[in-house]
TISENU-625003 format. One record per residue: z, y, x of N, C-alpha, C in turn. Coordinates in steps of 0.1 Angstrom, whole numbers, plus 2048, in hexadecimal, padded with zeros to 3 digits. Example, Ala and Ser with C-alpha at 12.3 -4.5 7.8 and 13.67 -1.06 7.14 Angstrom:
84E7C788484E7D387B84E7DF884 8477EA8808477F588984F800881 
END
This chain:
BE530BD31BE030DD24BDF300D1C BDB2F5D23BDA2E8D1DBE82E3D1A BF22E6D23C002E2D20C052E9D13 C022F6D11C062FCD05C002F6CF8 BF32F2CFABEC2ECCEFBF22DECEB BF62D7CF6BFC2CACF4C0A2CBCED C112D6CF1C1E2D8CEBC1C2DCCDD C122E5CDAC102E9CCCC0C2DDCC3 C032D4CC9BFF2C9CC1C0B2C0CBE C142BECC8C1F2B5CC6C292BBCBC C2A2C8CBBC322CFCB1C2D2CDCA3 C1F2CECA2C192CCC95C1A2BEC91 C192B4C9AC1B2A7C96C292A4C92 C322AAC99C402A8C96C432AEC88 C3D2B9C85C3F2BFC78C392B7C6D C2D2B1C70C272A9C66C3029CC63 C35297C6EC3D28BC6CC4A28EC65 C4F29AC66C5B29EC5FC582A1C50 C4C2A7C4DC492ABC40C4529FC37 C3C296C3CC3728BC34C42282C2F C4B27EC37C56275C31C5E27CC27 C60289C28C68291C1EC60291C11 C53293C11C4B293C05C4B285BFF C4A27BC08C4A26DC03C57269BFD C6226DC03C6F26ABFDC71271BF0 C6D27EBEFC6E285BE2C6627DBD7 C5A279BDAC52272BD0C58265BCC C5D25DBD6C64251BD3C70253BCB C7725EBCEC83261BC6C80264BB7 C7526BBB5C7026EBA7C6D260BA0 C65258BA7C6224BBA2C6E243B9F C78243BA8C8423CBA5C8B241B99 C8C24EB97C93253B8BC8B24FB7E C7E24FB7FC7624BB73C7923CB70 C78234B7BC7B226B79C89224B73 C9322BB78CA022AB73CA122DB65 C9B238B61C9B23DB53C95232B4A C8922CB4EC83222B46C8C216B45 C92212B50C9B206B50CA7208B47 CAD214B46CB8217B3DCB3217B2F CA721CB2CCA221CB1ECA020DB1A C9A205B23C981F7B1FCA51EFB1D CAF1F3B25CBC1ECB24CC21F0B16 CC21FDB13CC7201B06CC01FAAFA CB21FAAFCCAA1F3AF2CAE1E4AF0 CB01DDAFBCB31CFAFBCC11CDAF5 CCA1D6AF8CD81D5AF2CD71D7AE3 CD01E1ADECCF1E4AD0CC81D8AC9 CBD1D3ACFCB71C7AC9CC01BBAC8 CC81B9AD2CD21AEAD2CDC1B0AC7 CE11BCAC6CEC1BFABCCE61BEAAE CD91C1AACCD31C0A9ECCD1B2A9C CD11A8AA4CCC19BAA2CBC19BAA2 CB71A3AABCA81A4AADCA11A9AA0 CA81B0A97CA11B7A8DC981C2A93 C9D1C8A9DC941D1AA6C8F1C8AB1 C811C7AB2C7C1BEABCC801C1ACA C811B7AD2C851B9AE0C7A1C0AE8 C7D1C6AF3C721CDAFBC671C4AFF C6B1B7B03C601AEB08C561ABAFD C5C1A9AF1C531A6AE5C4A1B2AE2 C501BEAE2C481CAADFC3D1CCAEA C411CAAF7C371CDB01C2C1C3B01 C2E1B6AFDC231ADAFBC1A1B1AF0 C1F1B6AE5C171BBADAC0F1C7ADF C161D0AE6C0F1DCAEBC031D8AF4 C051CEAFDBFA1C9B05BEF1C4AFD BF11BDAF3BE61B8AEABDF1C3AE4 BE61CEAE0BDF1D9ADABD71E1AE4 BDC1E3AF0BD51EAAFABC91E3B00 BCA1D6B00BBF1CEB05BB21CFAFC BB41D2AEFBA81D3AE6BAB1DFADD BAA1ECAE3BAE1F7ADBBA41FDAD2 B971F8AD2B8D1FFACAB881F6ABF B8F1ECABBB891E3AB1B8A1EAAA3 B821E6A9AB811ECA8DB7D1E2A83 B881DCA7CB861D1A73B871D6A64 B871E3A62B881E8A54B901F4A54 B921FAA48B99207A47BA8206A4B BAE1FAA49BBC1F9A4DBBF1F0A59 BB51EEA61BB61E6A6DBAE1EBA78 BB31F5A7FBAB1FBA8ABB41FBA96 BAD1FCAA2BB31FBAAFBBC208AB1 BC5206ABBBCF211ABEBC721DAC3 BBC21BACBBB5227AD0BAF22FAC5 BA9228ABBBA322FAAFBAE237AA8 BB9231AA6BC4238A9FBC9244AA7 BCA242AB4BCE24EABDBC4259ABD BB7256ABDBAD260ABEBAD268AB0 BAF261AA5BAF268A98BBB272A98 BC726EA9DBD2277A9DBCF282AA7 BC927FAB2BC6289ABCBBD294AB7 BB3290AAFBAA29AAAABB12A3AA0 BB929DA97BC12A5A8EBCA2AFA94 BD12AAA9FBDB2B2AA5BD42BEAAC BC92BCAB3BC32C7ABABBC2D0AB1 BB62CBAA6BB02D4A9CBBA2DEA96 BC52D8A91BD02E1A8CBD62EAA96 BD82E5AA2BDE2EDAADBD52F8AB1 BC82F6AB3BBF300AB7BBD30BAAC BBD307AA0BBC310A95BC8319A94 BD4313A96BE031AA96BE1324AA2 BDC320AAEBDC329AB9BD3335AB7 BC7333AB0BBE33DAAEBC4348AA4 BCD344A9CBD334DA93BE0353A99 BE834AAA0BF534EAA4BF5359AB0 BEC357AB9BEB360AC5BE836EAC1 BDC370AB9BDA37EAB5BE5384AAC BEA37CAA3BF5381A9AC01384AA3 C0537CAADC10380AB5C0E38CABD C0138EAC2BFE39AAC9BFF3A7AC0 BFA3A6AB4BFB3B1AABC0A3B4AA8 C123AAAA5C203ACAA2C283B2AAE C243AEABAC2B3B3AC5C273C2AC9 C1A3C5AC6C153D3AC9C193DDABF C193D9AB2C1A3E3AA7C273E0AA0 C313E9AA1C3E3E7A9BC3D3E5A8C C343ECA85C323EBA77C2F3DDA73 C253D7A7AC213C9A78C2C3BFA7A C343C2A85C3F3B9A88C493B9A7D C4D3C5A78C563C5A6DC513C0A60 C433C0A5EC3D3BBA52C3C3ACA52 C383A6A5EC35398A5EC41390A62 C4B396A69C5638EA6EC5E387A63 C6138DA58C68386A4DC6037AA48 C5237BA48C4A370A43C4B364A4D C4B368A5AC4C35DA64C5A356A63 C6435EA62C72359A61C74350A55 C6D353A4AC6F34BA3EC6733EA3F C5B33FA44C52333A44C5432AA50 C5A32FA5AC5C327A66C6531AA64 C7031BA5DC7830FA5BC74306A50 C69309A49C65300A3EC612F2A44 C652E8A3EC622DAA42C532D8A42 C4E2D1A4DC3F2CFA4DC3A2C7A41 C422BDA3CC3D2B5A31C3C2BDA24 C442C8A23C432D0A17C362D7A16 C2E2D8A21C212DFA21C162D5A1C C192C8A1CC0F2BEA19C0A2BFA0B C122C1A01C0D2C29F3C042CF9F2 C092DA9F9C012E69F8BF32E49FF BF32DDA0ABE62DAA10BDD2D1A08 BE32C7A01BDB2BF9F8BD52C79EC BDE2D09E7BD92D89DBBCE2E29E0 BCF2E79ECBC52F19F1BB82EA9F5 BB92DF9FCBAD2D9A02BA82CC9FA BB02C79F2BAC2BB9EABA82AF9F2 BAD2AE9FEBAA2A3A08BB52A2A12 BB8295A15BC3293A1EBC0297A2D BB4296A31BB029AA3EBB32A9A41 BAD2B2A3ABB02C0A3CBBE2C4A39 BC42BDA2FBD22BFA2DBDB2BCA39 BD82B1A40BE02AEA4CBDE2B8A57 BD22BDA58BCF2C7A62BD62D4A5F BD72D7A52BDE2E3A4DBEC2E2A50 BF32D7A4FC012D5A52C032D9A61 BFB2D3A69BFC2D6A78BFA2E4A7B BF02EAA74BED2F8A76BF8301A73 BFE2FFA67C08308A62C16307A69 C192FAA6EC252F8A75C242FCA84 C182FCA89C172FFA98C1530EA9A C14316A8FC12324A90C1E32BA97 C2A328A92C35331A93C3A332AA2 C3B327AAAC40329AB7C37333ABF C2A331ABEC2033AAC5C21348AC0 C2234AAB3C23358AAEC3035FAB3 C3B358AB3C4835EAB7C48361AC6 C43357ACEC43359ADDC39364AE1 C2E364ADBC2436EADEC2937CADA C2E37DACEC3438BACAC3F38FAD4 C48386AD8C5238AAE1C4D38EAEE C43387AF3C3D38AB00C37398B00 C2F39BAF5C283A8AF4C333B3AF3 C3D3B1AEBC473BCAE9C4F3BEAF6 C503B4AFFC583B5B0BC503BBB17 C443BFB15C3D3C5B20C443D2B25 C473D3B32C4E3DFB36C473ECB33 C4F3F6B31C4A403B2EC42409B3A C46405B46C3E40AB52C30405B52 C2E3F8B4DC203F3B4CC183FBB43 C1E3FEB37C17406B2DC14414B32 C1D41AB39C1B428B3FC10428B49 C1041EB52C0541DB5CBF741CB55 BF7413B4BBEA412B43BE641FB3D BF0426B38BED433B31BE843DB3C BEE43DB47BEA447B52BDC444B56 BD8438B58BCB434B5CBC1434B51 BC6437B45BBD437B39BB642AB37 BBD41FB37BB7412B34BB2412B25 BA740DB24BA240AB16BAA3FFB10 BA93FDB03BB13F3AFCBAD3E5B02 BA03E3B04B9C3D6B0ABA23D4B18 BA13DEB20BA73DDB2EBB63DBB2D BBD3E2B24BCB3E1B23BCE3D2B1F BC63CDB16BC93BFB11BC73B5B1C BBC3B7B24BB93ADB2EBC03AFB3C BC43BBB3FBCA3BEB4CBDA3BFB4B BDF3C2B3FBED3C4B3EBF43BAB34 BEF3BAB28BF53B2B1DBF43A3B20 BE839EB21BE7390B22BED38AB2F BEB390B3BBF238BB47C0138AB45 C07395B3FC15395B3EC1B38BB34 C1338AB29C18381B1EC13373B1F C0B370B29C05362B2AC10357B2B C1B359B33C2534FB33C2C34DB25 C2E357B1EC34356B10C2A34FB07 C1D352B08C1334CAFFC1333DB02 C13339B0FC1232BB13C1F324B0F C2A32AB0FC36324B0AC35321AFB C3032BAF4C2E329AE5C2431EAE2 C1931DAEAC0F313AE8C15305AEB C1D304AF5C232F7AF9C2D2F2AEE C352FCAE8C3E2F8ADDC362F4AD1 C2B2FCACEC232F9AC3C1C2EBAC4 C182E8AD0C112DBAD1C1B2CFACF C272D1AD4C322C7AD2C352C5AC3 C362D0ABCC382CFAADC2C2C8AA6 C202CBAABC142C5AA5C152B6AA6 C192B1AB2C1A2A3AB4C2529CAAC C302A4AAAC3A29EAA1C3629EA92 C2E2A8A8EC2A2A9A80C2029FA7D C1729CA86C0B293A83C10285A7E C1A280A84C1F272A80C23272A72 C2C27CA6EC3127CA60C2527FA56 C1C288A5AC1128CA51C08280A4F C05278A59BFC26DA58C03261A50 C10261A50C17257A48C1525AA39 C14266A36C1126AA28C02269A24 BFA26DA2EBEC26EA2BBE5261A2B BE9258A34BE324BA35BD524CA3C BCE241A3CBC1241A42BC123CA50 BC0245A5ABC1242A68BCB24BA6F BCF247A7BBD824FA83BE4248A87 BEC24DA90BF8247A95C02246A8B C04250A83C0E250A78C0B245A6E BFE244A6ABFA239A60BFC22CA66 BF922AA73BFB21EA7AC0A219A7A C13223A7DC21220A7DC2621CA6F C21223A65C26220A57C20213A52 C13210A56C0D204A52C141F8A58 C181FAA65C1F1EFA6CC2C1ECA66 C331F7A62C401F5A5BC3E1EEA4E C341F1A46C321EBA39C2F1DCA3B C281D9A46C241CBA49C301C4A50 C3B1CBA52C471C5A5AC431C1A68 C3A1C8A6EC361C5A7CC3D1D0A85 C4A1CEA86C521D8A8DC4F1D8A9C C4A1CEAA1C461CDAB0C3A1D6AB3 C321DAAA9C271E3AABC2C1F2AAB 
END
């Protein structure tokens, strides 16, 4: 009996020795690929900087400026001179405010469009017309409606992050297999039970895909919106640095 236990323990140890190096090699491989990608990016950056006679700052110069900003990220010397962390937090608040408002509207609208053919045929042309509108085209409308650049910026993020979630949610709901619906009808699911036991579990991957796309769009839009609105934020920081000819920032 003790011999079998020893053999079993040796097999487990052998398996552990075989598994751990494999995981370690995979992790080192991923780190190596990331390091290689960063090295290629820095090399291209260095070449472009050299070709432009350093009109574009070199990576070493930019990284030194980045370190100085990161070492004191919360300073506040006035309305046009704030630390990078303050600028980032201002953008983060606007992005998530617009994104969450968009999700609160997009998910129920997508569910209704997917469940009710009449609503899908009614709202789909509106979605298809408004979806390709440029984000900056909404800014004057937001200013006219809210009379303030802060709410107008959130409005831009809200209106542009709606459409991926609406489209993906509606597609997920409309793609629920007929068998699922028949089983729910046989067991006489209530509307709430059908929503929580059938509809949401099946469409959740589609909803998450739409939310991921919407969040990406929100981050792209915020920079351009803050360049127009001014005040604080990453977009304003980039535009202010350009006006001051501080390209290394």
